[in-house]
C-alpha positions as CSV (number, residue, x, y, z in Angstrom):
1,X,24.5,7.2,16.9
2,X,27.0,5.2,14.8
3,X,24.9,2.0,14.8
4,X,21.9,3.8,13.4
5,X,23.7,4.3,10.1
6,X,24.1,0.6,9.1
7,X,20.5,-0.1,10.4
8,X,19.2,2.8,8.3
9,X,21.4,2.1,5.2
10,X,20.9,-1.6,5.0
11,X,17.1,-1.1,5.3
12,X,17.3,1.3,2.3
13,X,19.2,-1.1,0.2
14,X,17.1,-4.2,1.0
15,X,13.8,-2.3,0.4
16,X,15.0,-1.0,-3.0
17,X,15.9,-4.5,-4.0
18,X,12.7,-6.0,-2.7
19,X,10.4,-3.6,-4.6
20,X,12.5,-3.8,-7.8
21,X,12.1,-7.6,-7.9
22,X,8.4,-7.4,-6.9
23,X,7.4,-5.2,-9.8
24,X,9.5,-7.2,-12.2
25,X,8.0,-10.6,-11.1
26,X,4.4,-9.2,-11.1
27,X,4.7,-7.9,-14.7
28,X,6.4,-11.1,-15.8
29,X,3.6,-13.3,-14.4
30,X,0.9,-11.1,-16.0
31,X,2.7,-11.2,-19.3
32,X,2.9,-15.0,-19.2
33,X,-0.6,-15.7,-17.9
34,X,-2.7,-12.6,-18.8
35,X,-4.4,-13.1,-15.4
36,X,-4.9,-10.2,-12.9
37,X,-5.5,-12.7,-10.1
38,X,-2.2,-14.6,-10.7
39,X,-0.4,-11.3,-10.9
40,X,-1.9,-10.2,-7.6
41,X,-1.0,-13.6,-6.0
42,X,2.6,-13.0,-7.1
43,X,2.6,-9.6,-5.5
44,X,1.0,-11.0,-2.3
45,X,3.2,-14.0,-1.9
46,X,5.9,-11.9,-0.2
47,X,3.4,-11.3,2.7
48,X,2.7,-15.0,3.2
49,X,5.6,-15.9,5.5
50,X,4.6,-13.2,8.0
51,X,1.0,-14.6,8.0
52,X,2.0,-18.3,8.3
53,X,5.1,-18.1,10.5
54,X,5.8,-14.5,11.3
55,X,5.5,-14.7,15.1
56,X,7.6,-17.8,15.3
57,X,10.3,-16.5,13.0
58,X,10.3,-13.1,14.6
59,X,10.8,-14.7,18.0
60,X,14.3,-15.6,16.8
61,X,15.2,-11.9,17.4
62,X,14.6,-12.4,21.1
63,X,16.6,-15.7,21.3
64,X,19.8,-15.0,19.4
65,X,22.2,-12.0,19.1
66,X,20.3,-9.6,16.9
67,X,23.3,-8.6,14.8
68,X,23.7,-12.2,13.8
69,X,20.0,-12.6,12.9
70,X,20.3,-9.5,10.6
71,X,23.5,-10.6,8.8
72,X,22.4,-14.2,8.4
73,X,19.0,-13.2,6.9
74,X,20.6,-10.9,4.3
75,X,23.2,-13.4,3.3
76,X,20.5,-16.0,2.8
77,X,18.4,-13.6,0.7
78,X,21.4,-12.7,-1.5
79,X,22.0,-16.3,-2.4
80,X,18.3,-17.1,-3.0
81,X,17.6,-14.1,-5.2
82,X,20.8,-14.8,-7.3
83,X,19.3,-18.3,-7.9
84,X,16.1,-16.7,-9.1
85,X,18.1,-14.9,-11.8
86,X,19.1,-18.1,-13.5
87,X,17.8,-18.0,-17.1
88,X,14.7,-20.1,-18.0
89,X,13.7,-20.8,-14.4
90,X,10.2,-22.3,-14.4
91,X,7.5,-20.0,-13.0
92,X,6.6,-22.4,-10.2
93,X,10.2,-22.7,-9.0
94,X,10.6,-18.9,-9.3
95,X,7.6,-18.4,-7.0
96,X,9.0,-21.0,-4.6
97,X,12.3,-19.2,-4.4
98,X,10.4,-15.9,-3.8
99,X,8.6,-17.5,-0.9
100,X,11.9,-18.8,0.6
101,X,13.4,-15.3,0.3
102,X,10.3,-13.9,2.0
103,X,10.8,-16.3,4.9
104,X,13.9,-14.3,5.9
105,X,12.0,-11.1,6.4
106,X,10.3,-11.8,9.7
107,X,13.5,-12.4,11.8
108,X,15.3,-9.6,10.0
109,X,12.6,-7.0,10.5
110,X,12.0,-8.0,14.1
111,X,15.7,-7.8,15.0
112,X,16.1,-4.5,13.2
113,X,13.1,-3.0,15.0
114,X,14.3,-4.2,18.4
115,X,17.8,-2.8,17.8
116,X,16.3,0.5,16.7
117,X,14.4,1.0,19.9
118,X,17.6,0.4,21.9
119,X,20.0,2.5,19.8
120,X,17.6,5.5,19.7
121,X,16.3,6.8,23.1
122,X,13.5,9.2,24.0
123,X,12.0,11.2,21.2
124,X,15.0,10.3,19.0
125,X,13.1,7.0,18.5
126,X,10.1,8.9,17.1
127,X,12.3,10.9,14.8
128,X,14.3,7.8,13.8
129,X,11.0,6.0,13.1
130,X,9.9,8.9,10.9
131,X,13.2,8.9,9.0
132,X,13.1,5.1,8.6
133,X,9.5,5.4,7.3
134,X,10.5,8.0,4.8
135,X,13.4,5.8,3.8
136,X,11.1,2.9,3.3
137,X,8.8,4.9,1.0
138,X,11.7,6.5,-0.9
139,X,13.2,3.0,-1.3
140,X,9.9,1.7,-2.6
141,X,9.7,4.6,-5.0
142,X,13.2,4.0,-6.3
143,X,12.7,0.2,-6.5
144,X,9.4,0.5,-8.4
145,X,10.8,3.1,-10.9
146,X,14.0,1.2,-11.3
147,X,12.1,-2.1,-11.8
148,X,9.9,-0.4,-14.5
149,X,13.0,1.0,-16.2
150,X,14.8,-2.3,-16.2
151,X,11.8,-4.0,-17.7
152,X,11.9,-1.6,-20.6
153,X,15.7,-1.6,-21.0
154,X,16.7,-5.1,-19.9
155,X,15.0,-8.1,-18.4
156,X,13.6,-9.5,-15.1
157,X,16.8,-11.4,-14.6
158,X,18.8,-8.2,-14.5
159,X,16.4,-6.8,-11.9
160,X,16.9,-9.9,-9.8
161,X,20.7,-9.7,-10.0
162,X,20.5,-6.1,-8.8
163,X,18.3,-7.3,-6.0
164,X,20.8,-9.9,-4.9
165,X,23.5,-7.3,-4.9
166,X,21.6,-5.1,-2.5
167,X,21.3,-7.9,0.0
168,X,25.0,-8.7,-0.2
169,X,26.0,-5.1,0.3
170,X,23.5,-4.8,3.2
171,X,25.0,-7.9,5.0
172,X,28.5,-6.5,4.7
173,X,27.5,-3.1,6.0
174,X,25.8,-4.6,9.0
175,X,28.7,-6.9,9.7
176,X,31.1,-3.9,9.8
177,X,28.8,-1.4,11.6
178,X,27.0,-3.1,14.4
179,X,28.3,-3.9,17.9
180,X,28.5,-7.5,19.0
181,X,25.8,-7.8,21.6
182,X,24.6,-11.0,23.4
183,X,21.1,-12.3,23.0
184,X,18.5,-10.3,24.8
185,X,18.3,-10.9,28.5
186,X,15.0,-12.4,29.7
187,X,13.2,-11.0,32.7
188,X,13.1,-14.3,34.6
189,X,14.9,-17.7,34.5
190,X,11.6,-19.3,33.4
191,X,11.4,-17.1,30.4
192,X,15.0,-17.8,29.4
193,X,14.2,-21.6,29.5
194,X,11.1,-21.5,27.3
195,X,11.0,-22.8,23.8
196,X,10.5,-20.7,20.7
197,X,6.8,-21.9,20.5
198,X,6.3,-20.7,24.1
199,X,7.9,-17.4,23.2
200,X,5.5,-17.1,20.2
201,X,2.5,-17.8,22.4
202,X,3.7,-15.2,25.0
203,X,3.9,-12.6,22.2
204,X,0.4,-13.3,21.0
205,X,-0.9,-13.2,24.6
206,X,0.8,-9.9,25.3
207,X,-0.8,-8.2,22.3
208,X,-4.2,-9.8,22.9
209,X,-4.3,-9.0,26.6
210,X,-3.6,-5.2,26.4
211,X,-6.5,-3.2,25.1
212,X,-4.3,-0.4,23.7
213,X,-2.1,-2.9,21.8
214,X,-5.2,-4.6,20.4
215,X,-6.6,-1.3,19.2
216,X,-3.2,-0.3,17.6
217,X,-2.7,-3.5,15.7
218,X,-6.4,-3.6,14.8
219,X,-6.2,-0.2,13.2
220,X,-3.0,-1.1,11.4
221,X,-4.4,-4.3,10.0
222,X,-7.8,-2.9,8.9
223,X,-6.3,0.2,7.2
224,X,-3.6,-1.9,5.5
225,X,-6.2,-4.3,4.1
226,X,-7.9,-1.5,2.1
227,X,-5.0,0.9,1.4
228,X,-2.8,-1.8,-0.1
229,X,-5.5,-3.4,-2.2
230,X,-4.8,-1.3,-5.3
231,X,-1.3,-2.8,-5.5
232,X,-3.0,-6.1,-6.6
233,X,-4.6,-4.5,-9.7
234,X,-1.7,-2.2,-10.6
235,X,-0.8,-3.9,-13.9
236,X,-4.4,-4.2,-15.2
237,X,-5.1,-0.6,-13.9
238,X,-2.1,0.7,-15.9
239,X,-3.5,-1.1,-19.0
240,X,-7.0,0.4,-18.4
241,X,-5.7,3.9,-18.0
242,X,-2.7,4.1,-20.2
243,X,-2.7,1.0,-22.4
244,X,0.7,-0.3,-21.4
245,X,2.3,-2.4,-18.6
246,X,5.3,0.0,-18.5
247,X,3.0,2.5,-16.6
248,X,2.8,0.0,-13.7
249,X,5.9,1.2,-12.0
250,X,4.8,4.8,-11.6
251,X,1.4,3.8,-10.3
252,X,3.1,1.7,-7.6
253,X,5.6,4.4,-6.8
254,X,3.0,7.2,-6.2
255,X,1.8,6.0,-2.8
256,X,5.2,5.5,-1.2
257,X,6.4,8.8,-2.6
258,X,3.5,10.5,-0.8
259,X,4.2,8.6,2.4
260,X,7.8,9.7,2.2
261,X,6.9,13.4,2.1
262,X,4.2,13.0,4.7
263,X,6.5,11.1,7.0
264,X,9.2,13.7,6.7
265,X,6.9,16.5,7.5
266,X,5.2,14.7,10.4
267,X,8.3,13.4,11.9
268,X,10.6,16.4,11.6
269,X,8.2,19.4,11.9
270,X,5.3,18.2,14.2
271,X,5.7,17.8,18.0
272,X,4.5,14.5,19.5
273,X,1.1,15.9,20.7
274,X,0.3,17.2,17.2
275,X,1.2,13.9,15.6
276,X,-1.3,12.1,17.8
277,X,-4.1,14.6,16.9
278,X,-3.4,14.2,13.2
279,X,-4.0,10.4,13.2
280,X,-7.6,10.6,12.3
281,X,-7.3,13.2,9.5
282,X,-4.4,11.3,8.0
283,X,-6.3,8.0,8.0
284,X,-9.2,9.8,6.2
285,X,-6.8,11.3,3.7
286,X,-5.2,7.9,3.0
287,X,-8.4,6.1,2.2
288,X,-10.2,9.1,0.7
289,X,-7.4,9.4,-1.9
290,X,-7.9,5.8,-2.9
291,X,-11.6,6.3,-3.2
292,X,-11.2,9.3,-5.4
293,X,-8.6,7.6,-7.6
294,X,-11.1,4.9,-8.4
295,X,-13.7,7.4,-9.4
296,X,-11.5,9.2,-11.9
297,X,-12.7,7.3,-15.0
298,X,-16.2,8.6,-14.3
299,X,-14.9,12.0,-15.3
300,X,-11.9,11.5,-17.6
301,X,-12.4,7.9,-18.8
302,X,-8.8,7.0,-19.9
303,X,-5.7,8.5,-21.4
304,X,-2.8,10.6,-20.1
305,X,-5.0,13.0,-18.1
306,X,-6.8,10.2,-16.3
307,X,-3.6,8.3,-15.6
308,X,-1.9,11.4,-14.3
309,X,-4.8,12.3,-12.0
310,X,-4.9,8.7,-10.6
311,X,-1.1,8.9,-9.9
312,X,-1.6,12.2,-8.1
313,X,-4.4,10.9,-6.0
314,X,-2.4,7.8,-5.0
315,X,0.4,10.3,-4.0
316,X,-2.1,12.1,-1.8
317,X,-3.3,8.8,-0.3
318,X,0.4,8.1,0.5
319,X,0.7,11.4,2.4
320,X,-2.0,10.1,4.6
321,X,0.0,6.9,5.2
322,X,2.2,8.9,7.5
323,X,-0.5,8.0,10.2
324,X,1.7,5.0,10.8
325,X,4.3,7.1,12.6
326,X,2.2,7.9,15.7
327,X,0.9,4.3,15.7
328,X,4.5,2.9,15.6
329,X,5.5,5.1,18.5
330,X,2.4,4.1,20.6
331,X,3.1,0.4,19.9
332,X,6.7,0.6,21.1
333,X,5.8,2.5,24.2
334,X,3.3,-0.2,25.2
335,X,5.7,-3.2,24.8
336,X,8.5,-4.2,27.2
337,X,12.0,-4.4,25.6
338,X,12.4,-8.2,26.2
339,X,9.1,-8.9,24.4
340,X,9.6,-6.5,21.5
341,X,10.7,-9.0,18.9
342,X,7.7,-11.3,19.7
343,X,5.2,-8.5,19.8
344,X,6.5,-7.1,16.6
345,X,6.2,-10.5,14.9
346,X,2.5,-10.8,15.9
347,X,1.7,-7.2,14.7
348,X,3.5,-7.6,11.4
349,X,2.1,-11.1,10.9
350,X,-1.4,-9.7,11.0
351,X,-0.3,-6.6,9.0
352,X,1.2,-8.7,6.2
353,X,-1.8,-11.1,6.2
354,X,-4.1,-8.1,5.8
355,X,-2.0,-6.6,3.1
356,X,-1.7,-9.8,1.2
357,X,-5.4,-10.7,1.5
358,X,-6.4,-7.3,0.4
359,X,-4.2,-7.6,-2.7
360,X,-5.4,-11.0,-3.6
361,X,-9.1,-10.1,-3.2
362,X,-8.5,-7.0,-5.3
363,X,-7.0,-9.1,-8.0
364,X,-10.0,-11.5,-7.8
365,X,-12.3,-8.6,-8.0
366,X,-10.6,-7.3,-11.2
367,X,-11.5,-10.6,-12.9
368,X,-15.1,-9.5,-12.7
369,X,-15.0,-5.6,-12.4
370,X,-12.9,-2.9,-13.9
371,X,-9.7,-2.2,-11.9
372,X,-10.8,1.4,-11.1
373,X,-14.1,0.0,-9.6
374,X,-12.1,-2.3,-7.4
375,X,-9.9,0.7,-6.3
376,X,-13.0,2.8,-5.5
377,X,-14.6,0.0,-3.4
378,X,-11.4,-0.4,-1.4
379,X,-11.3,3.3,-0.5
380,X,-15.0,3.6,0.3
381,X,-15.4,0.5,2.3
382,X,-12.1,1.2,4.1
383,X,-13.3,4.6,5.3
384,X,-16.1,2.9,7.1
385,X,-14.1,-0.1,8.4
386,X,-11.5,1.9,10.3
387,X,-14.1,3.7,12.5
388,X,-14.3,0.8,14.9
389,X,-10.6,0.3,15.7
390,X,-10.1,4.0,15.7
391,X,-12.7,4.5,18.4
392,X,-11.2,1.6,20.4
393,X,-7.8,3.3,20.3
394,X,-9.3,6.7,21.5
395,X,-10.9,4.9,24.4
396,X,-7.8,3.0,25.5
397,X,-5.6,4.8,28.2
398,X,-2.1,5.6,27.0
399,X,0.9,4.3,29.1
400,X,3.2,6.3,31.2
401,X,5.2,7.6,28.3
402,X,8.1,9.0,30.3
403,X,8.4,5.8,32.3
404,X,8.2,3.6,29.2
405,X,10.9,5.5,27.3
406,X,13.1,5.3,30.3
407,X,12.6,1.5,30.2
408,X,13.5,1.5,26.5
409,X,16.7,3.3,27.3
410,X,17.6,1.3,30.4
411,X,19.5,-1.6,28.7
412,X,21.5,-0.3,25.8
413,X,24.3,-2.8,26.5
414,X,22.1,-5.8,26.9
415,X,20.8,-6.0,23.3
416,X,19.2,-3.5,21.5
417,X,11.0,-1.7,13.6
418,X,8.3,-0.2,13.7
419,X,5.2,-2.0,12.7
420,X,5.0,-0.4,9.3
């Protein structure tokens, strides 16, 4: 699987850089404005391109050679992030550049996901998805911790230059390691002649018309709205518990660290049937951990003990985040190969919209309530909200898994993410 290595490694590098810059900019905005809402908006702005244009931009992965989409996206991001590191850049321009960088994510992630499903066949895809999920969480962990360390030892500009370097290295690795495939072949001549807007509509129609796909994306969107909400109050939460913004990085790192461990165990040690049965308990663990983290001040108030327990509970909630692995596999099994980029774009557009909205609303709530109260509300309401889509998923019939995976493996020379 030589092509898996550059797909895997470039994703690791890009994610580290993204999270490093995200924590640096979030703290920078909070230091300049002293506003939890504006800090949350800065964190959420990276989700905006998926919400506004994700399906359209992701459809590029079904219209152009996917290796070119990947390399071009990383080159563009390297240049844009380097511009963000210019000293004394006005805050408004900095956020505009951040939005432009984020516009490169939908085509990159859609192309990477589609290539993953063609490079890895059969249960290797599930294992590869698990490994990639673990990589994403470990990369987030490293990025958050490195961002926090650089804020103490250097400046946001240094963090942004490191981010630009990760994108440049990623582009070079992809250029050297991926085969040169043509654009994906369409099923019919009519599909090949359609515009990108028609491709986008067909992806929306596909997801909306299949009950199992609707249930999968609904569960992903609803759970993401509540699980990611605490990220929007990470800086004021660190101040409430520990009295310093330097503690923000570790708070943000705890959840992805837990998801990395949970994903590794679930993907490597659990057979497919057990993964599916663990979906509901993992969902409950994910949101229950958030609820309990918000209730910690009722027992310990503030200080090192309270801060440490909240970090530990966010870690536990992250372990529950491994529920995305069976959902990712179920999603890919239900989508034909030629539609994968478009369907992925629709799913992640809603996912990013839910994450961003949850983060912004949490930040708005922290203007009126204590950050820990906002966290507790996110966990408690989330536990109730996921019941509906979870029941819908249980009622929807699964596809012919063997037949679908044979379809996934049927065109390895025609072209080549998971929804998390």
